[in-house]
mmCIF file of the N, C-alpha and C atoms, coordinates in Angstrom:
data_MODEL
# 
_entry.id   MODEL 
# 
loop_
_atom_site.group_PDB 
_atom_site.id 
_atom_site.type_symbol 
_atom_site.label_atom_id 
_atom_site.label_alt_id 
_atom_site.label_comp_id 
_atom_site.label_asym_id 
_atom_site.label_entity_id 
_atom_site.label_seq_id 
_atom_site.pdbx_PDB_ins_code 
_atom_site.Cartn_x 
_atom_site.Cartn_y 
_atom_site.Cartn_z 
_atom_site.occupancy 
_atom_site.B_iso_or_equiv 
_atom_site.pdbx_formal_charge 
_atom_site.auth_seq_id 
_atom_site.auth_comp_id 
_atom_site.auth_asym_id 
_atom_site.auth_atom_id 
_atom_site.pdbx_PDB_model_num 
ATOM 1   N N  . MET A 1 1  ? 13.959  -0.713  2.878   1.00 0.00 ? 1  MET A N  1 
ATOM 2   C CA . MET A 1 1  ? 14.698  -0.451  3.929   1.00 0.00 ? 1  MET A CA 1 
ATOM 3   C C  . MET A 1 1  ? 15.910  -1.236  4.177   1.00 0.00 ? 1  MET A C  1 
ATOM 4   N N  . ALA A 1 2  ? 16.209  -2.403  4.081   1.00 0.00 ? 2  ALA A N  1 
ATOM 5   C CA . ALA A 1 2  ? 17.327  -3.861  4.050   1.00 0.00 ? 2  ALA A CA 1 
ATOM 6   C C  . ALA A 1 2  ? 18.252  -3.016  3.343   1.00 0.00 ? 2  ALA A C  1 
ATOM 7   N N  . GLY A 1 3  ? 18.448  -2.375  2.528   1.00 0.00 ? 3  GLY A N  1 
ATOM 8   C CA . GLY A 1 3  ? 19.062  -1.694  1.220   1.00 0.00 ? 3  GLY A CA 1 
ATOM 9   C C  . GLY A 1 3  ? 18.832  -2.254  0.128   1.00 0.00 ? 3  GLY A C  1 
ATOM 10  N N  . LYS A 1 4  ? 18.078  -3.091  -0.058  1.00 0.00 ? 4  LYS A N  1 
ATOM 11  C CA . LYS A 1 4  ? 18.053  -3.849  -1.702  1.00 0.00 ? 4  LYS A CA 1 
ATOM 12  C C  . LYS A 1 4  ? 17.761  -2.889  -2.780  1.00 0.00 ? 4  LYS A C  1 
ATOM 13  N N  . THR A 1 5  ? 18.419  -3.080  -3.904  1.00 0.00 ? 5  THR A N  1 
ATOM 14  C CA . THR A 1 5  ? 17.974  -1.998  -4.968  1.00 0.00 ? 5  THR A CA 1 
ATOM 15  C C  . THR A 1 5  ? 16.815  -2.238  -5.401  1.00 0.00 ? 5  THR A C  1 
ATOM 16  N N  . PRO A 1 6  ? 15.408  -1.362  -5.897  1.00 0.00 ? 6  PRO A N  1 
ATOM 17  C CA . PRO A 1 6  ? 14.369  -1.538  -6.723  1.00 0.00 ? 6  PRO A CA 1 
ATOM 18  C C  . PRO A 1 6  ? 14.407  -2.756  -7.616  1.00 0.00 ? 6  PRO A C  1 
ATOM 19  N N  . ARG A 1 7  ? 15.897  -2.695  -8.290  1.00 0.00 ? 7  ARG A N  1 
ATOM 20  C CA . ARG A 1 7  ? 15.586  -3.553  -9.458  1.00 0.00 ? 7  ARG A CA 1 
ATOM 21  C C  . ARG A 1 7  ? 16.024  -4.723  -9.161  1.00 0.00 ? 7  ARG A C  1 
ATOM 22  N N  . GLN A 1 8  ? 16.638  -5.588  -8.029  1.00 0.00 ? 8  GLN A N  1 
ATOM 23  C CA . GLN A 1 8  ? 17.061  -6.695  -7.076  1.00 0.00 ? 8  GLN A CA 1 
ATOM 24  C C  . GLN A 1 8  ? 15.872  -7.338  -6.329  1.00 0.00 ? 8  GLN A C  1 
ATOM 25  N N  . ILE A 1 9  ? 15.196  -5.844  -5.927  1.00 0.00 ? 9  ILE A N  1 
ATOM 26  C CA . ILE A 1 9  ? 13.987  -6.149  -5.414  1.00 0.00 ? 9  ILE A CA 1 
ATOM 27  C C  . ILE A 1 9  ? 12.948  -6.759  -6.763  1.00 0.00 ? 9  ILE A C  1 
ATOM 28  N N  . PHE A 1 10 ? 12.675  -6.589  -7.340  1.00 0.00 ? 10 PHE A N  1 
ATOM 29  C CA . PHE A 1 10 ? 11.562  -6.856  -8.814  1.00 0.00 ? 10 PHE A CA 1 
ATOM 30  C C  . PHE A 1 10 ? 12.611  -7.607  -8.885  1.00 0.00 ? 10 PHE A C  1 
ATOM 31  N N  . SER A 1 11 ? 13.229  -7.782  -9.227  1.00 0.00 ? 11 SER A N  1 
ATOM 32  C CA . SER A 1 11 ? 13.913  -9.211  -9.877  1.00 0.00 ? 11 SER A CA 1 
ATOM 33  C C  . SER A 1 11 ? 13.813  -10.687 -9.399  1.00 0.00 ? 11 SER A C  1 
ATOM 34  N N  . GLU A 1 12 ? 13.975  -10.044 -7.560  1.00 0.00 ? 12 GLU A N  1 
ATOM 35  C CA . GLU A 1 12 ? 13.713  -11.807 -6.501  1.00 0.00 ? 12 GLU A CA 1 
ATOM 36  C C  . GLU A 1 12 ? 12.395  -12.171 -6.631  1.00 0.00 ? 12 GLU A C  1 
ATOM 37  N N  . TYR A 1 13 ? 11.504  -10.764 -6.989  1.00 0.00 ? 13 TYR A N  1 
ATOM 38  C CA . TYR A 1 13 ? 10.112  -11.670 -7.085  1.00 0.00 ? 13 TYR A CA 1 
ATOM 39  C C  . TYR A 1 13 ? 9.543   -12.218 -8.382  1.00 0.00 ? 13 TYR A C  1 
ATOM 40  N N  . GLY A 1 14 ? 10.687  -11.687 -9.237  1.00 0.00 ? 14 GLY A N  1 
ATOM 41  C CA . GLY A 1 14 ? 10.064  -12.427 -10.614 1.00 0.00 ? 14 GLY A CA 1 
ATOM 42  C C  . GLY A 1 14 ? 9.470   -11.431 -11.595 1.00 0.00 ? 14 GLY A C  1 
ATOM 43  N N  . PHE A 1 15 ? 9.719   -10.568 -11.518 1.00 0.00 ? 15 PHE A N  1 
ATOM 44  C CA . PHE A 1 15 ? 9.426   -9.521  -12.574 1.00 0.00 ? 15 PHE A CA 1 
ATOM 45  C C  . PHE A 1 15 ? 10.279  -8.923  -13.660 1.00 0.00 ? 15 PHE A C  1 
ATOM 46  N N  . ASP A 1 16 ? 10.488  -9.069  -14.766 1.00 0.00 ? 16 ASP A N  1 
ATOM 47  C CA . ASP A 1 16 ? 11.304  -9.071  -15.459 1.00 0.00 ? 16 ASP A CA 1 
ATOM 48  C C  . ASP A 1 16 ? 11.092  -7.338  -16.229 1.00 0.00 ? 16 ASP A C  1 
ATOM 49  N N  . ILE A 1 17 ? 12.471  -6.891  -15.607 1.00 0.00 ? 17 ILE A N  1 
ATOM 50  C CA . ILE A 1 17 ? 12.841  -5.504  -15.797 1.00 0.00 ? 17 ILE A CA 1 
ATOM 51  C C  . ILE A 1 17 ? 13.454  -5.340  -17.127 1.00 0.00 ? 17 ILE A C  1 
ATOM 52  N N  . GLU A 1 18 ? 13.487  -5.937  -17.937 1.00 0.00 ? 18 GLU A N  1 
ATOM 53  C CA . GLU A 1 18 ? 13.588  -5.463  -19.304 1.00 0.00 ? 18 GLU A CA 1 
ATOM 54  C C  . GLU A 1 18 ? 11.862  -5.111  -19.605 1.00 0.00 ? 18 GLU A C  1 
ATOM 55  N N  . VAL A 1 19 ? 11.212  -5.733  -19.313 1.00 0.00 ? 19 VAL A N  1 
ATOM 56  C CA . VAL A 1 19 ? 9.580   -5.665  -20.200 1.00 0.00 ? 19 VAL A CA 1 
ATOM 57  C C  . VAL A 1 19 ? 9.181   -4.091  -19.381 1.00 0.00 ? 19 VAL A C  1 
ATOM 58  N N  . LEU A 1 20 ? 9.564   -4.698  -18.354 1.00 0.00 ? 20 LEU A N  1 
ATOM 59  C CA . LEU A 1 20 ? 8.942   -3.511  -17.322 1.00 0.00 ? 20 LEU A CA 1 
ATOM 60  C C  . LEU A 1 20 ? 9.140   -2.053  -17.776 1.00 0.00 ? 20 LEU A C  1 
ATOM 61  N N  . GLY A 1 21 ? 10.459  -2.086  -17.558 1.00 0.00 ? 21 GLY A N  1 
ATOM 62  C CA . GLY A 1 21 ? 11.115  -0.578  -17.820 1.00 0.00 ? 21 GLY A CA 1 
ATOM 63  C C  . GLY A 1 21 ? 11.735  -0.589  -16.629 1.00 0.00 ? 21 GLY A C  1 
ATOM 64  N N  . MET A 1 22 ? 13.297  0.618   -16.495 1.00 0.00 ? 22 MET A N  1 
ATOM 65  C CA . MET A 1 22 ? 13.792  0.487   -15.630 1.00 0.00 ? 22 MET A CA 1 
ATOM 66  C C  . MET A 1 22 ? 13.199  2.114   -14.230 1.00 0.00 ? 22 MET A C  1 
ATOM 67  N N  . LYS A 1 23 ? 12.536  2.780   -15.312 1.00 0.00 ? 23 LYS A N  1 
ATOM 68  C CA . LYS A 1 23 ? 12.005  4.054   -14.245 1.00 0.00 ? 23 LYS A CA 1 
ATOM 69  C C  . LYS A 1 23 ? 10.781  3.776   -14.120 1.00 0.00 ? 23 LYS A C  1 
ATOM 70  N N  . ARG A 1 24 ? 9.807   2.873   -14.715 1.00 0.00 ? 24 ARG A N  1 
ATOM 71  C CA . ARG A 1 24 ? 8.364   2.175   -13.742 1.00 0.00 ? 24 ARG A CA 1 
ATOM 72  C C  . ARG A 1 24 ? 8.634   1.662   -12.398 1.00 0.00 ? 24 ARG A C  1 
ATOM 73  N N  . VAL A 1 25 ? 10.059  1.575   -12.700 1.00 0.00 ? 25 VAL A N  1 
ATOM 74  C CA . VAL A 1 25 ? 10.563  0.597   -11.283 1.00 0.00 ? 25 VAL A CA 1 
ATOM 75  C C  . VAL A 1 25 ? 11.233  1.371   -10.539 1.00 0.00 ? 25 VAL A C  1 
ATOM 76  N N  . GLU A 1 26 ? 11.758  1.702   -10.880 1.00 0.00 ? 26 GLU A N  1 
ATOM 77  C CA . GLU A 1 26 ? 12.194  3.591   -9.842  1.00 0.00 ? 26 GLU A CA 1 
ATOM 78  C C  . GLU A 1 26 ? 10.981  4.242   -9.319  1.00 0.00 ? 26 GLU A C  1 
ATOM 79  N N  . GLN A 1 27 ? 10.107  4.636   -10.242 1.00 0.00 ? 27 GLN A N  1 
ATOM 80  C CA . GLN A 1 27 ? 8.761   4.989   -9.643  1.00 0.00 ? 27 GLN A CA 1 
ATOM 81  C C  . GLN A 1 27 ? 8.283   4.586   -8.356  1.00 0.00 ? 27 GLN A C  1 
ATOM 82  N N  . ALA A 1 28 ? 7.934   3.371   -8.838  1.00 0.00 ? 28 ALA A N  1 
ATOM 83  C CA . ALA A 1 28 ? 6.926   2.367   -8.095  1.00 0.00 ? 28 ALA A CA 1 
ATOM 84  C C  . ALA A 1 28 ? 7.569   2.618   -7.021  1.00 0.00 ? 28 ALA A C  1 
ATOM 85  N N  . SER A 1 29 ? 9.039   2.568   -6.847  1.00 0.00 ? 29 SER A N  1 
ATOM 86  C CA . SER A 1 29 ? 9.403   1.695   -5.463  1.00 0.00 ? 29 SER A CA 1 
ATOM 87  C C  . SER A 1 29 ? 9.644   3.184   -4.505  1.00 0.00 ? 29 SER A C  1 
ATOM 88  N N  . SER A 1 30 ? 9.657   4.441   -5.377  1.00 0.00 ? 30 SER A N  1 
ATOM 89  C CA . SER A 1 30 ? 9.697   5.781   -5.168  1.00 0.00 ? 30 SER A CA 1 
ATOM 90  C C  . SER A 1 30 ? 8.182   6.272   -4.209  1.00 0.00 ? 30 SER A C  1 
ATOM 91  N N  . CYS A 1 31 ? 7.141   5.440   -5.302  1.00 0.00 ? 31 CYS A N  1 
ATOM 92  C CA . CYS A 1 31 ? 5.892   5.935   -4.737  1.00 0.00 ? 31 CYS A CA 1 
ATOM 93  C C  . CYS A 1 31 ? 5.851   5.050   -3.024  1.00 0.00 ? 31 CYS A C  1 
ATOM 94  N N  . TRP A 1 32 ? 6.197   3.673   -3.213  1.00 0.00 ? 32 TRP A N  1 
ATOM 95  C CA . TRP A 1 32 ? 6.052   3.163   -2.134  1.00 0.00 ? 32 TRP A CA 1 
ATOM 96  C C  . TRP A 1 32 ? 6.735   3.721   -0.940  1.00 0.00 ? 32 TRP A C  1 
ATOM 97  N N  . ARG A 1 33 ? 7.911   4.123   -1.193  1.00 0.00 ? 33 ARG A N  1 
ATOM 98  C CA . ARG A 1 33 ? 8.614   4.361   0.374   1.00 0.00 ? 33 ARG A CA 1 
ATOM 99  C C  . ARG A 1 33 ? 8.377   5.787   0.560   1.00 0.00 ? 33 ARG A C  1 
ATOM 100 N N  . LYS A 1 34 ? 7.594   6.779   -0.278  1.00 0.00 ? 34 LYS A N  1 
ATOM 101 C CA . LYS A 1 34 ? 6.714   7.961   0.180   1.00 0.00 ? 34 LYS A CA 1 
ATOM 102 C C  . LYS A 1 34 ? 5.551   7.377   1.215   1.00 0.00 ? 34 LYS A C  1 
ATOM 103 N N  . ALA A 1 35 ? 4.833   6.205   0.407   1.00 0.00 ? 35 ALA A N  1 
ATOM 104 C CA . ALA A 1 35 ? 3.309   5.751   1.097   1.00 0.00 ? 35 ALA A CA 1 
ATOM 105 C C  . ALA A 1 35 ? 3.764   5.425   2.379   1.00 0.00 ? 35 ALA A C  1 
ATOM 106 N N  . TYR A 1 36 ? 5.030   4.597   2.503   1.00 0.00 ? 36 TYR A N  1 
ATOM 107 C CA . TYR A 1 36 ? 5.229   3.955   3.683   1.00 0.00 ? 36 TYR A CA 1 
ATOM 108 C C  . TYR A 1 36 ? 6.223   5.291   4.946   1.00 0.00 ? 36 TYR A C  1 
ATOM 109 N N  . ASP A 1 37 ? 6.731   5.980   4.522   1.00 0.00 ? 37 ASP A N  1 
ATOM 110 C CA . ASP A 1 37 ? 7.024   6.714   5.120   1.00 0.00 ? 37 ASP A CA 1 
ATOM 111 C C  . ASP A 1 37 ? 6.474   7.630   5.930   1.00 0.00 ? 37 ASP A C  1 
ATOM 112 N N  . GLN A 1 38 ? 4.980   8.277   5.134   1.00 0.00 ? 38 GLN A N  1 
ATOM 113 C CA . GLN A 1 38 ? 3.581   9.147   5.718   1.00 0.00 ? 38 GLN A CA 1 
ATOM 114 C C  . GLN A 1 38 ? 2.824   8.393   6.338   1.00 0.00 ? 38 GLN A C  1 
ATOM 115 N N  . ASN A 1 39 ? 2.662   6.930   5.964   1.00 0.00 ? 39 ASN A N  1 
ATOM 116 C CA . ASN A 1 39 ? 1.630   6.322   7.063   1.00 0.00 ? 39 ASN A CA 1 
ATOM 117 C C  . ASN A 1 39 ? 2.156   4.680   7.615   1.00 0.00 ? 39 ASN A C  1 
ATOM 118 N N  . GLY A 1 40 ? 3.386   4.553   7.288   1.00 0.00 ? 40 GLY A N  1 
ATOM 119 C CA . GLY A 1 40 ? 3.903   3.380   7.714   1.00 0.00 ? 40 GLY A CA 1 
ATOM 120 C C  . GLY A 1 40 ? 3.186   1.612   7.174   1.00 0.00 ? 40 GLY A C  1 
ATOM 121 N N  . LEU A 1 41 ? 2.873   0.499   7.575   1.00 0.00 ? 41 LEU A N  1 
ATOM 122 C CA . LEU A 1 41 ? 2.502   -0.240  7.148   1.00 0.00 ? 41 LEU A CA 1 
ATOM 123 C C  . LEU A 1 41 ? 1.268   0.252   6.377   1.00 0.00 ? 41 LEU A C  1 
ATOM 124 N N  . ILE A 1 42 ? 0.019   0.741   6.807   1.00 0.00 ? 42 ILE A N  1 
ATOM 125 C CA . ILE A 1 42 ? -0.946  1.433   6.635   1.00 0.00 ? 42 ILE A CA 1 
ATOM 126 C C  . ILE A 1 42 ? -1.193  1.957   5.321   1.00 0.00 ? 42 ILE A C  1 
ATOM 127 N N  . GLY A 1 43 ? -0.032  2.462   5.206   1.00 0.00 ? 43 GLY A N  1 
ATOM 128 C CA . GLY A 1 43 ? 0.407   3.248   3.894   1.00 0.00 ? 43 GLY A CA 1 
ATOM 129 C C  . GLY A 1 43 ? 0.345   2.267   2.480   1.00 0.00 ? 43 GLY A C  1 
ATOM 130 N N  . LEU A 1 44 ? 0.660   0.363   2.959   1.00 0.00 ? 44 LEU A N  1 
ATOM 131 C CA . LEU A 1 44 ? 1.226   0.045   1.679   1.00 0.00 ? 44 LEU A CA 1 
ATOM 132 C C  . LEU A 1 44 ? -0.297  -0.775  1.417   1.00 0.00 ? 44 LEU A C  1 
ATOM 133 N N  . THR A 1 45 ? -1.325  -0.528  2.160   1.00 0.00 ? 45 THR A N  1 
ATOM 134 C CA . THR A 1 45 ? -2.205  -1.028  1.926   1.00 0.00 ? 45 THR A CA 1 
ATOM 135 C C  . THR A 1 45 ? -2.516  -1.358  0.992   1.00 0.00 ? 45 THR A C  1 
ATOM 136 N N  . ASP A 1 46 ? -3.342  -2.371  0.217   1.00 0.00 ? 46 ASP A N  1 
ATOM 137 C CA . ASP A 1 46 ? -3.915  -2.203  -1.164  1.00 0.00 ? 46 ASP A CA 1 
ATOM 138 C C  . ASP A 1 46 ? -5.384  -2.345  -0.908  1.00 0.00 ? 46 ASP A C  1 
ATOM 139 N N  . THR A 1 47 ? -6.122  -1.126  -0.573  1.00 0.00 ? 47 THR A N  1 
ATOM 140 C CA . THR A 1 47 ? -7.249  -0.603  -0.695  1.00 0.00 ? 47 THR A CA 1 
ATOM 141 C C  . THR A 1 47 ? -8.645  -0.642  -1.248  1.00 0.00 ? 47 THR A C  1 
ATOM 142 N N  . ARG A 1 48 ? -7.887  -1.157  -2.740  1.00 0.00 ? 48 ARG A N  1 
ATOM 143 C CA . ARG A 1 48 ? -8.626  -1.843  -3.729  1.00 0.00 ? 48 ARG A CA 1 
ATOM 144 C C  . ARG A 1 48 ? -10.026 -2.246  -3.528  1.00 0.00 ? 48 ARG A C  1 
ATOM 145 N N  . LYS A 1 49 ? -9.935  -3.476  -2.779  1.00 0.00 ? 49 LYS A N  1 
ATOM 146 C CA . LYS A 1 49 ? -10.743 -4.452  -2.626  1.00 0.00 ? 49 LYS A CA 1 
ATOM 147 C C  . LYS A 1 49 ? -11.715 -4.074  -0.762  1.00 0.00 ? 49 LYS A C  1 
ATOM 148 N N  . THR A 1 50 ? -11.535 -3.261  -0.206  1.00 0.00 ? 50 THR A N  1 
ATOM 149 C CA . THR A 1 50 ? -11.835 -2.791  0.882   1.00 0.00 ? 50 THR A CA 1 
ATOM 150 C C  . THR A 1 50 ? -12.807 -0.968  0.625   1.00 0.00 ? 50 THR A C  1 
ATOM 151 N N  . SER A 1 51 ? -12.513 -0.562  -0.311  1.00 0.00 ? 51 SER A N  1 
ATOM 152 C CA . SER A 1 51 ? -13.062 0.899   -0.097  1.00 0.00 ? 51 SER A CA 1 
ATOM 153 C C  . SER A 1 51 ? -13.800 1.261   -1.964  1.00 0.00 ? 51 SER A C  1 
ATOM 154 N N  . SER A 1 52 ? -15.007 1.683   -2.014  1.00 0.00 ? 52 SER A N  1 
ATOM 155 C CA . SER A 1 52 ? -15.283 1.651   -3.012  1.00 0.00 ? 52 SER A CA 1 
ATOM 156 C C  . SER A 1 52 ? -14.980 3.132   -3.867  1.00 0.00 ? 52 SER A C  1 
ATOM 157 N N  . GLY A 1 53 ? -14.641 4.108   -2.722  1.00 0.00 ? 53 GLY A N  1 
ATOM 158 C CA . GLY A 1 53 ? -13.970 5.536   -2.945  1.00 0.00 ? 53 GLY A CA 1 
ATOM 159 C C  . GLY A 1 53 ? -15.635 6.621   -2.486  1.00 0.00 ? 53 GLY A C  1 
ATOM 160 N N  . ARG A 1 54 ? -16.250 5.533   -2.518  1.00 0.00 ? 54 ARG A N  1 
ATOM 161 C CA . ARG A 1 54 ? -17.220 6.874   -1.927  1.00 0.00 ? 54 ARG A CA 1 
ATOM 162 C C  . ARG A 1 54 ? -17.498 6.789   -0.647  1.00 0.00 ? 54 ARG A C  1 
ATOM 163 N N  . PRO A 1 55 ? -17.706 8.135   -0.541  1.00 0.00 ? 55 PRO A N  1 
ATOM 164 C CA . PRO A 1 55 ? -17.894 8.461   1.348   1.00 0.00 ? 55 PRO A CA 1 
ATOM 165 C C  . PRO A 1 55 ? -19.036 8.035   1.301   1.00 0.00 ? 55 PRO A C  1 
ATOM 166 N N  . LEU A 1 56 ? -19.546 7.757   2.874   1.00 0.00 ? 56 LEU A N  1 
ATOM 167 C CA . LEU A 1 56 ? -20.756 7.060   3.396   1.00 0.00 ? 56 LEU A CA 1 
ATOM 168 C C  . LEU A 1 56 ? -21.221 8.371   3.358   1.00 0.00 ? 56 LEU A C  1 
ATOM 169 N N  . GLN A 1 57 ? -23.124 7.904   3.423   1.00 0.00 ? 57 GLN A N  1 
ATOM 170 C CA . GLN A 1 57 ? -23.908 8.884   2.928   1.00 0.00 ? 57 GLN A CA 1 
ATOM 171 C C  . GLN A 1 57 ? -24.930 9.448   4.604   1.00 0.00 ? 57 GLN A C  1 
ATOM 172 N N  . ARG A 1 58 ? -24.030 8.342   5.632   1.00 0.00 ? 58 ARG A N  1 
ATOM 173 C CA . ARG A 1 58 ? -24.962 8.483   6.893   1.00 0.00 ? 58 ARG A CA 1 
ATOM 174 C C  . ARG A 1 58 ? -23.987 7.788   8.132   1.00 0.00 ? 58 ARG A C  1 
ATOM 175 N N  . GLU A 1 59 ? -24.323 8.437   9.220   1.00 0.00 ? 59 GLU A N  1 
ATOM 176 C CA . GLU A 1 59 ? -22.903 8.377   10.488  1.00 0.00 ? 59 GLU A CA 1 
ATOM 177 C C  . GLU A 1 59 ? -23.034 6.871   10.563  1.00 0.00 ? 59 GLU A C  1 
ATOM 178 N N  . LEU A 1 60 ? -21.097 6.564   11.218  1.00 0.00 ? 60 LEU A N  1 
ATOM 179 C CA . LEU A 1 60 ? -21.488 5.360   11.679  1.00 0.00 ? 60 LEU A CA 1 
ATOM 180 C C  . LEU A 1 60 ? -21.868 4.812   12.766  1.00 0.00 ? 60 LEU A C  1 
ATOM 181 N N  . THR A 1 61 ? -22.599 3.563   12.775  1.00 0.00 ? 61 THR A N  1 
ATOM 182 C CA . THR A 1 61 ? -23.319 3.474   14.534  1.00 0.00 ? 61 THR A CA 1 
ATOM 183 C C  . THR A 1 61 ? -21.265 3.117   15.364  1.00 0.00 ? 61 THR A C  1 
ATOM 184 N N  . MET A 1 62 ? -22.204 3.239   16.747  1.00 0.00 ? 62 MET A N  1 
ATOM 185 C CA . MET A 1 62 ? -20.878 2.466   17.360  1.00 0.00 ? 62 MET A CA 1 
ATOM 186 C C  . MET A 1 62 ? -19.939 1.722   17.430  1.00 0.00 ? 62 MET A C  1 
ATOM 187 N N  . THR A 1 63 ? -20.706 0.423   16.659  1.00 0.00 ? 63 THR A N  1 
ATOM 188 C CA . THR A 1 63 ? -20.336 -1.035  16.307  1.00 0.00 ? 63 THR A CA 1 
ATOM 189 C C  . THR A 1 63 ? -18.721 -0.890  15.392  1.00 0.00 ? 63 THR A C  1 
ATOM 190 N N  . GLU A 1 64 ? -19.872 -0.487  14.848  1.00 0.00 ? 64 GLU A N  1 
ATOM 191 C CA . GLU A 1 64 ? -18.891 0.035   13.793  1.00 0.00 ? 64 GLU A CA 1 
ATOM 192 C C  . GLU A 1 64 ? -17.521 0.636   13.373  1.00 0.00 ? 64 GLU A C  1 
ATOM 193 N N  . MET A 1 65 ? -18.194 1.769   13.966  1.00 0.00 ? 65 MET A N  1 
ATOM 194 C CA . MET A 1 65 ? -16.430 2.276   14.381  1.00 0.00 ? 65 MET A CA 1 
ATOM 195 C C  . MET A 1 65 ? -15.474 1.510   14.926  1.00 0.00 ? 65 MET A C  1 
ATOM 196 N N  . VAL A 1 66 ? -15.882 0.805   16.050  1.00 0.00 ? 66 VAL A N  1 
ATOM 197 C CA . VAL A 1 66 ? -15.448 0.131   16.783  1.00 0.00 ? 66 VAL A CA 1 
ATOM 198 C C  . VAL A 1 66 ? -14.704 -1.045  16.032  1.00 0.00 ? 66 VAL A C  1 
ATOM 199 N N  . GLU A 1 67 ? -15.644 -1.595  15.261  1.00 0.00 ? 67 GLU A N  1 
ATOM 200 C CA . GLU A 1 67 ? -15.114 -2.220  14.167  1.00 0.00 ? 67 GLU A CA 1 
ATOM 201 C C  . GLU A 1 67 ? -13.493 -2.415  13.097  1.00 0.00 ? 67 GLU A C  1 
ATOM 202 N N  . ARG A 1 68 ? -14.145 -1.294  12.833  1.00 0.00 ? 68 ARG A N  1 
ATOM 203 C CA . ARG A 1 68 ? -13.065 -0.431  12.203  1.00 0.00 ? 68 ARG A CA 1 
ATOM 204 C C  . ARG A 1 68 ? -11.758 0.132   12.751  1.00 0.00 ? 68 ARG A C  1 
ATOM 205 N N  . GLN A 1 69 ? -11.642 -0.131  13.643  1.00 0.00 ? 69 GLN A N  1 
ATOM 206 C CA . GLN A 1 69 ? -10.844 0.735   14.624  1.00 0.00 ? 69 GLN A CA 1 
ATOM 207 C C  . GLN A 1 69 ? -10.191 -0.377  15.390  1.00 0.00 ? 69 GLN A C  1 
ATOM 208 N N  . ALA A 1 70 ? -10.992 -2.027  15.748  1.00 0.00 ? 70 ALA A N  1 
ATOM 209 C CA . ALA A 1 70 ? -10.239 -2.850  15.707  1.00 0.00 ? 70 ALA A CA 1 
ATOM 210 C C  . ALA A 1 70 ? -9.588  -3.566  14.567  1.00 0.00 ? 70 ALA A C  1 
ATOM 211 N N  . ALA A 1 71 ? -9.986  -3.353  13.174  1.00 0.00 ? 71 ALA A N  1 
ATOM 212 C CA . ALA A 1 71 ? -9.267  -3.814  12.101  1.00 0.00 ? 71 ALA A CA 1 
ATOM 213 C C  . ALA A 1 71 ? -8.043  -3.130  11.687  1.00 0.00 ? 71 ALA A C  1 
ATOM 214 N N  . ARG A 1 72 ? -8.386  -1.355  12.249  1.00 0.00 ? 72 ARG A N  1 
ATOM 215 C CA . ARG A 1 72 ? -7.374  -1.252  11.725  1.00 0.00 ? 72 ARG A CA 1 
ATOM 216 C C  . ARG A 1 72 ? -6.010  -1.253  12.732  1.00 0.00 ? 72 ARG A C  1 
ATOM 217 N N  . ILE A 1 73 ? -6.275  -1.435  14.306  1.00 0.00 ? 73 ILE A N  1 
ATOM 218 C CA . ILE A 1 73 ? -5.181  -1.675  15.333  1.00 0.00 ? 73 ILE A CA 1 
ATOM 219 C C  . ILE A 1 73 ? -4.113  -3.461  14.803  1.00 0.00 ? 73 ILE A C  1 
ATOM 220 N N  . GLU A 1 74 ? -5.648  -4.494  14.433  1.00 0.00 ? 74 GLU A N  1 
ATOM 221 C CA . GLU A 1 74 ? -4.948  -5.674  14.042  1.00 0.00 ? 74 GLU A CA 1 
ATOM 222 C C  . GLU A 1 74 ? -3.829  -5.658  12.959  1.00 0.00 ? 74 GLU A C  1 
ATOM 223 N N  . LEU A 1 75 ? -4.486  -4.503  11.758  1.00 0.00 ? 75 LEU A N  1 
ATOM 224 C CA . LEU A 1 75 ? -3.768  -4.673  10.786  1.00 0.00 ? 75 LEU A CA 1 
ATOM 225 C C  . LEU A 1 75 ? -2.175  -3.531  10.906  1.00 0.00 ? 75 LEU A C  1 
# 
Protein backbone atom coordinates (compact mmCIF):
# COMPACT_ATOMS: atom_id res chain seq x y z
CA MET A 1 0.00 0.00 0.00
CA ALA A 2 3.00 2.30 0.54
CA GLY A 3 4.19 1.86 -3.01
CA LYS A 4 6.89 -0.75 -2.45
CA THR A 5 7.25 -3.60 -4.88
CA PRO A 6 6.87 -7.19 -3.67
CA ARG A 7 10.58 -7.74 -4.41
CA GLN A 8 11.53 -4.81 -2.13
CA ILE A 9 9.31 -6.05 0.70
CA PHE A 10 10.67 -9.59 0.61
CA SER A 11 14.25 -8.34 0.42
CA GLU A 12 13.77 -5.95 3.36
CA TYR A 13 12.60 -8.82 5.54
CA GLY A 14 15.55 -11.03 4.68
CA PHE A 15 14.08 -13.40 2.09
CA ASP A 16 16.38 -14.50 -0.70
CA ILE A 17 14.50 -13.80 -3.94
CA GLU A 18 16.80 -16.11 -5.90
CA VAL A 19 15.87 -19.05 -3.66
CA LEU A 20 12.14 -18.31 -3.56
CA GLY A 21 11.77 -17.35 -7.19
CA MET A 22 10.12 -14.22 -8.48
CA LYS A 23 6.91 -16.02 -9.45
CA ARG A 24 6.35 -17.16 -5.85
CA VAL A 25 6.97 -13.62 -4.56
CA GLU A 26 4.44 -12.19 -7.02
CA GLN A 27 1.84 -14.86 -6.21
CA ALA A 28 2.21 -14.35 -2.46
CA SER A 29 1.81 -10.60 -2.75
CA SER A 30 -1.22 -11.05 -5.02
CA CYS A 31 -2.81 -13.43 -2.52
CA TRP A 32 -2.18 -11.06 0.40
CA ARG A 33 -3.50 -8.07 -1.54
CA LYS A 34 -6.68 -9.96 -2.42
CA ALA A 35 -7.19 -11.09 1.21
CA TYR A 36 -6.71 -7.52 2.44
CA ASP A 37 -9.14 -6.11 -0.13
CA GLN A 38 -11.82 -8.61 0.89
CA ASN A 39 -11.44 -8.58 4.70
CA GLY A 40 -8.99 -5.87 5.74
CA LEU A 41 -6.44 -6.76 8.41
CA ILE A 42 -8.51 -9.73 9.56
CA GLY A 43 -7.96 -11.29 6.14
CA LEU A 44 -4.20 -11.24 6.74
CA THR A 45 -4.40 -12.90 10.15
CA ASP A 46 -2.78 -16.34 10.49
CA THR A 47 -5.65 -18.52 11.70
CA ARG A 48 -3.73 -21.81 11.75
CA LYS A 49 -3.25 -21.54 15.52
CA THR A 50 -6.80 -20.56 16.38
CA SER A 51 -8.82 -22.68 13.99
CA SER A 52 -8.67 -26.44 13.63
CA GLY A 53 -10.82 -26.28 10.52
CA ARG A 54 -13.53 -28.37 12.08
CA PRO A 55 -16.92 -26.76 12.60
CA LEU A 56 -18.40 -26.85 16.09
CA GLN A 57 -20.92 -29.60 16.71
CA ARG A 58 -22.73 -27.53 19.34
CA GLU A 59 -24.19 -24.08 19.64
CA LEU A 60 -22.01 -21.41 21.24
CA THR A 61 -23.06 -20.05 24.61
CA MET A 62 -23.75 -16.35 24.91
CA THR A 63 -20.48 -15.89 26.84
CA GLU A 64 -18.48 -17.63 24.10
CA MET A 65 -20.12 -15.49 21.42
CA VAL A 66 -19.31 -12.30 23.34
CA GLU A 67 -15.70 -13.41 23.88
CA ARG A 68 -15.24 -14.18 20.18
CA GLN A 69 -16.72 -10.85 19.13
CA ALA A 70 -14.56 -8.99 21.66
CA ALA A 71 -11.44 -10.73 20.34
CA ARG A 72 -12.42 -9.91 16.76
CA ILE A 73 -13.04 -6.24 17.63
CA GLU A 74 -9.72 -6.03 19.47
CA LEU A 75 -7.93 -7.48 16.47
